[in-house]
N, C-alpha and C positions, 0 to 999 in steps of 0.2 A: 500493730493491728493484726489480729489473727486472720487466716485465709478466709474463713467463713464470714467474718465481719466485713472484710474487704469486698467479698462477692456481693453481700447485701448492700453495701455502700455504692458499689458500681450500679446495681439495679436501681437503687433510689435516685442516683444522679441521672441515669438515663431516663427514668420516668419524669423527672423534673425537666430535663432538656426537651423532651418531646411533648409534654402535656401540661406543664405549669403555666398558668395564665400570666404570670409576672415576668416581664422581659429580663429584669435584673437577676431573678432567680435562675432563669434559663442560661444567661451569660455566665453566672457563677458556676453552674453545673458543667457547662462546656469547658471552662478553664480547668476545673478540677479533673475532668476526664482526660483532657490533654496532658496535664501534669502526670496523671496516673499512668498513661501509656509509656512514659519515659522511665518508669521505675522498674526495678528488678522483679518486684512482686507481680508485675503485669503478666509475665510469662505463665505462672502457675494459675493465677486467677482467671485469665482468659481461657486457658486450656480447660480448667474445671467447668466453667460456665458453658463452654461449647459441648462438653460431654453431658451436661445436666439436662435431662429431658424436660424440666419445667421452664427452661429459659425461653422467653418470647422472642419474636423476630428481631426486635430492636436490639436486644442483648446479643443475639447470635451475630447480627451484622457488625456490631461494634467489636465484639470479641474476635471475630474472624479477621477484621481489619487490623486489630491490635496485634494479633499473632503474626499476621503477614508482615506488618511493619517491623516487629521485633526481629523476625528472622532476617529480613532484608538489611536492617541497619544496626542491630545490636547483638548479632550472633556471638561476637567475641566476649559478651558478658558471661556466657555459659562455659562451664568446664568442658574439656574435650570429651569426657566420657558421657556427656548428656546427649550426644548426637543420636545414638540408637534409640533411646527412650523418646526423644522428640520425633524422630522419623516414624516410629511405630504409632505414636499418638496421632500424628498428622494423617497417617495412612488410615487409621480407624475412623478419623473424622471424615476423610474423603469417602469412605464407604458409607458412613452414616448419612451424609448429605448427597449421595450420588443422584438422587432424584430432585434435589433442591433443598431449600431455596437456591436458585441459580447464583445470586450474588454471594452467598455464603460459600457455596461450592467453588466458585471462582477464586475467592480469597484464599481458601485452603490450598487449592491447586498452585496458586502463585507462591504460597509459603513453602510448599514442597519443592517447587522448582528453584526458589531462592536458596533453599537448603543445599540443593545439588550444586549450585554455583560455589558455595562456601567449602563443601566437603569433597575431597578427591574421589575419583571413580572407584578405587579399590575399597573404600569404606562402604560402598553399596553392594559389594560382592563382585563376583566375576562378571566383567562386561559393563560395569557402571550402572547408572540409574535406568537406562533404557532396557537393559536386560532384566533388572529388578522389576521394572514395570511390566515387562512382557510376562514374567513368571507370575506376578500378582493377577494379571488379566486372565491367564490360563487357569489359575487356581480359583478365581472368583469371577466367572463370566457375568454374573448378575450385576456386577458393579462397573461394567465396561463404560457406560456413559461418563461416569466420574473420572475414570482413568483416561478416557479420551481427552477430556479437558486438560488434564495434566500434561498429556503428550502434546497438546496444542501450545501451551504456554512455555514449555521447556525451551524451545529455540528463542522465544521472545525475551525470556529472562537473561539470555546470553548477552543481550544488548541493553539491558536495563541498568542504568547507572545509579539508580536509587539503592542498589545493592552495594553495601560497603565491603566489597571483596577486594583483595589485593590485585593489582593489574596482572601480575603473572598468573595468579589463580584464574582470573577471568579468561585469559588467553587459553589456558589449558582446558577450561570448561568448553569453550567453543570447539577446540580440537577434539575433545572427547565426544561431543555431540556429532561432529562431522564423521568421526570414525564409526559411529553407531547409526548412521543414516540408513544403511541398508536394512538393519533390524527394524528401525522405526517404520520404514515404508512397507516392510512385510507385515507388520502389525496392522497398519492402516488398510492394506490390501485385503487382509483377512476380515477386517471389520466391514468391508463393502458388502459382504454377504448378509448383513443386517440392514435391510432397506431403510428403516426409519432413522438410521444413523448416517446416511449418505452425506447430508449437509455437514454434519460435525466432522466426518472423516475428511471431507474436502477442505474444511477450515484448517484442520491440523496439517494437511498436505501443503497448503499454501504457506503456513508458518514454517515448515521445514525447508521449503524451497528458498527461503530467504537466507539460509546458511550458504557459505561458500563450499558447496558440497562436491563439485567436480564430477557429477554424474554425466557421462557422455550423452549428447543429444540423441544419438542412435539408440541408446537404451531407453531414454524417456519417451521417445517417439512411439514405442509400442507398449509402454507401461500401462497396466490396467487403471491406475489412478489418473493418468493423463487422459486416456481414452474416455473414462467416465466423465471427467470435467468437460471435455470437448463435446461429448454427446449431450450433456446437460444444457448446453447453450441453445439447443433446439427445442427446449421445453416451452410450453405456452407462457409460463412465467419464468423468466431467466433468474437463476439463483445467484445470489451475491457470492456464495462460496465458489461456484464454478468460475465466475468472472475473476475472482481474486486469484484462483489457480492459474488461469490462462494468462492473466496479466503478469504474474510472477514468472511464468515460463517465457513469455516474450522478453522480459527484462533480462532473464538469465541467458537467453541465446545471444544477446547483444553485449553481455558483460565482458569487458576486457580480461578480467581475472579468470573467466571460464573458457577463454580461447577465442571468443568472438563469433560472428555469424557464420563464417566459413566452416568452422568446426561443428557447428550445430545445425547445418543445413537440413539433415534428415528430420529434425524436430520442427524447424521452420516450415518445411514443406507439408507438415501435418497441420500446423497451427493456422497458417495463412488461409487456406481454402475454407476452413471451418469458420473463421471470423468473417471472411468475405461473403459467406452464405447468409450473414445477418444483414447485409446492406439493404435488402428489400424492406426490412422491418423499419428502417428509418422513415419510410413513407407510409407506414401503417398507422392510420388515425386511431386505431383501437389500442395502440401501445401507450401505456402511461409514461409519465416523465421519468420515473425511476428506471424503467426498462430502457428508454432511449439513452439515458445517462450511461447505463452499463454498456450498451452497444457502442456508444460514442467513445467511451473510455478505452475500449479495446482497439478501435481504429486509431485513436490518438497514440496509444502505446505502440502500435505497429509503426506508425509514422515516425515517432520519436526514436524508436530503437533501430529501425531499418532505413533511416534517412539516407545514408550513403549508398545503399543498394538502390533505393528509389531514385536517387540523383542520376543514375545511369539512363533513365528515361526509357526503359524496356516496356514492352506491352503489359507485362505483369505489374510493373511498377505503376504504370498509369492507371491501372484498375484501382489500386490503393489510393492514388491521388484523387481520382474521381469520387471515391467513397468519402474521402476527407473533405472534399468540396461540398458533398451533401450534408455532412455534419456541420460544416461552417455556415451553411445556408439555413439551418434550423433557427426558428425565431427565439428560442430560449438562449439568452446570452451565456448562462453558465455551461450549457452544452456546447454551443458553437465555439466558445473560447478555449475549449480543450485542444483545439487544433492549432492555436496561434503559435505555440512554440515550434511545432513542426514546420510551419510555413517560413518562419524566420530562419530556422536551421538550414532548411533547403536552400533558401535564398543565399545564405552565406557560402554554402558549398558551390552553388552554381556560379557565383560572381567572383570568388577569390581566384587569384592568379595560380597559386600552387594548389590546384584542386587534386582530387584523387584519380586523375587520369595519368597513368604512369607509362603507358606503352606508346612507342612511335616517336617520330622526330617532332620538332617544335611546330611545324606546319600542320601535321596531322593532329597534334594535341589541341591546337587552336581551332581546327575544323570540328573536332569532337565537342569542344566547349561550346562553340556556336550552335552545333546541332542540338545540344542539350538545352541551351537557352531557348531555341526555337520551339522545341518540344513542350517546354513548360510555360511558354509565353501566354498561351490561351488560358491555361489554368490560373495563372496569376491575374490575368485581366478579369476573369470571372470572379476571382476572390476579391479583388479591389473594388469591383462594382457592387459587392455586397456591403461594403463599409458605409456607415452612416455619413451623410453630408457634413453634419456638424462635427463629427469626430474627425473626419478627414481634414477639414479646415483647421481644427485645433492642433493636429499633428504637424501639418505642413506650415503653419504660420511662423513658427520659430525660424524655419529655414528660409522662407521667402517673405519677410515682413513687409517689404515695400510693395511687392507684387500683390499680396493678398489684402493689405490695408488699402491700397490705392484702387484695387479692382475687386473688392469683396463681393459686390453684387453680381458682377460678371462671373467671377469664379464660382459663386454659389449656383448661379443659373446653369453654368456649364457642367458642374458636378451633378446636378439633377438630371442632366441629359446623359450622363455617363462619364466615367473617368477617361475614356478614349478621347472625348472632346476637351477635357481639362488639360491634356498634354500639350495642346496647341498654345494655351496661355503660358504654361511654364517654359516650353521650348522657345517661345519668342524672347524670353528674358534670360534664360539660363541654358542655352543649347548644349554647351560642353558638358554640363553636369549630368545630363541624362543620356547623351549619345543615342544609341538605338535600344537602350535597355530600360525605358521609362517604366514599364510594368514592374520589373524587378526592383527598380529603385523606389518607386512609390510604395511597393509592398514592404521594402526594407524599413521605410519610415513608419508605415502603419503597424507592421508587425512588432517593432520594438516597443511601441506604445501599447499595443494590444496585449502582448505577452506580459506586460506589467499590470494589466487590468485597469488601464486608465480610460479606456473607451467603454462607456456604458450608455 
């Protein structure tokens, strides 16, 4: 079948798929289109229809998805000399759709990024695809929004295993991107001057932060992109992009591969005060649920990432703990539950014998452990008192079946009065089990279940 005939057949099949009243006809069209996408002809037909000004939105979406899929999975069908022609065609399409439709632009961007996974950096010219992209943006500033989307998806495609690239080539691609990190951040910093692109720039920055980039915390602490994201947290409407950036920064500062929290203390000292300044908004009735989720997510990220620092029980640590208690007290389960993993992790650190207390003799280490337990006891008592009566009974019943089955009504009544009275019932039957740490132990039981989402 000739190329023009195939193009018309594709259009007819898409029209049948989306508009024919007969289900069987739609199913037949769908099967034909899926089979077509696996053919060698699909490369040229999809490319031609994307360049055709008469193609409607349905055709553009299907063909952009087809081309993206072909680059990801079937790139080895093409002869090696086809790379440059394919790259130039995709680049022209990225410029053509720089204002949208967004779904088409995204598919083209992913196709270009997938092409970069397959093809070594030297084939893109000196400096690889990031340098190539920088030159394109400098030469054609009117197309920057489309190029920014490509810059965003590039790091994402490094970890996309839909791309049928050889493992060795995939590893090289990640190293290539990491080596070009400084250039990418310089591009993004320059784009901050275009105010309407700020959200898109921060999205791209968050994407690049997911690479194992090794940028020192002292450098990031004063970087314009970091400062822009942190200042955006104080906007009336908290932007998802800024939250994503700060979340990635928190995870990065705690990553073992990046050196851990001690290496990145300058960055941590910039992040923590900015996030802590959001605590008052947890009590702001005018905040909608999405804003509360964003704020809660950042506190939960800090708790999870800095739990060992928090376990020292310093005054600064307790400020974070109190903020996490506020999050846990919120009525929305999906928000409150963000903190459950932190409470469980903290409990494990506080109660294990070989804790992270390394200095001093055995007596002083034990004294420090007891001090920390005492510091956090009230926090855990407050947390456990927030738990639902029914949920607490459900968690504790497997451990104390005789106690709870025999005295269910008494246990339920005492739980309603507070967990502090419930300890009397349990201590009567199992004193050795709880010793003097009943708050921590009851939280251990609760948090294991809560962190798995069983209490609702």
